[in-house]
C-alpha positions in Angstrom: -305.2 24.1 -59.2 -301.4 24.5 -59.4 -300.5 25.8 -62.9 -297.5 23.5 -63.0 -298.4 20.1 -61.5 -302.1 20.6 -62.0 -303.0 19.2 -58.6 -305.8 20.7 -56.5 -304.3 22.4 -53.5 -305.7 24.7 -50.8 -303.2 27.5 -51.1 -300.9 28.9 -53.8 -297.8 31.0 -54.1 -297.2 33.5 -56.8 -294.3 32.6 -59.0 -292.8 35.5 -61.0 -292.1 33.9 -64.4 -289.3 36.5 -64.8 -287.7 36.6 -61.4 -288.1 39.8 -59.5 -284.3 39.9 -59.2 -284.2 40.2 -63.0 -286.9 42.9 -63.3 -290.0 40.7 -63.2 -291.8 42.7 -60.4 -294.7 43.6 -62.7 -294.3 40.8 -65.3 -296.4 37.7 -65.7 -296.9 35.3 -62.8 -298.2 31.8 -62.3 -300.0 30.3 -59.3 -298.0 27.4 -58.1 -298.4 25.1 -55.1 -295.7 25.7 -52.5 -294.0 22.4 -53.4 -293.7 23.2 -57.1 -292.6 26.8 -56.3 -289.8 25.6 -53.9 -288.7 22.9 -56.4 -288.4 25.3 -59.3 -286.2 27.6 -57.3 -284.2 24.7 -55.9 -283.4 23.3 -59.4 -282.7 26.5 -61.3 -280.8 29.7 -60.8 -282.5 33.1 -61.2 -280.6 33.6 -64.4 -281.8 30.3 -65.9 -285.3 31.1 -64.9 -285.2 34.5 -66.5 -283.4 33.5 -69.7 -284.7 30.0 -70.4 -287.7 29.1 -68.3 -289.9 32.2 -68.3 -293.3 30.5 -69.0 -295.2 27.6 -67.5 -295.0 25.9 -70.9 -291.2 26.2 -70.9 -291.0 24.9 -67.3 -293.2 21.9 -68.1 -291.1 20.9 -71.1 -287.8 21.1 -69.2 -286.6 17.4 -68.7 -285.8 18.0 -65.0 -289.2 19.6 -64.3 -291.0 16.9 -66.3 -289.4 14.2 -64.2 -290.4 16.0 -61.0 -294.0 16.5 -62.3 -294.3 12.8 -63.2 -293.3 12.0 -59.6 -295.4 14.7 -58.1 -298.6 13.7 -59.8 -298.3 10.2 -58.2 -298.1 11.5 -54.7 -301.1 11.6 -52.4 -300.0 14.2 -49.9 -299.7 17.9 -50.2 -296.5 18.6 -48.3 -293.1 17.5 -49.5 -289.5 18.3 -48.6 -287.5 19.9 -51.4 -283.8 19.6 -51.7 -281.6 22.0 -53.6 -280.0 20.5 -56.6 -276.2 20.0 -56.5 -275.9 21.9 -59.7 -278.6 24.4 -60.4 -279.1 25.2 -64.0 
């Protein structure tokens, strides 16, 4: 089960809660479905992820992520196209 959208999926990706580019190579990780993982990185810069959204709980309570999760939970498929936000936070 994806730790972010809580959907049952066949494969997961490892999301470094503190991005590797910010020293998170050996830090905590979360197992995310590929769609959630791509969406998180499309919405937010590495700096924002490292400084503000460094836990699954913080990601879930972010308004932009919460909107995405509400939409995601309604979807029946498992593959979705992700678009990079015009302004990444």
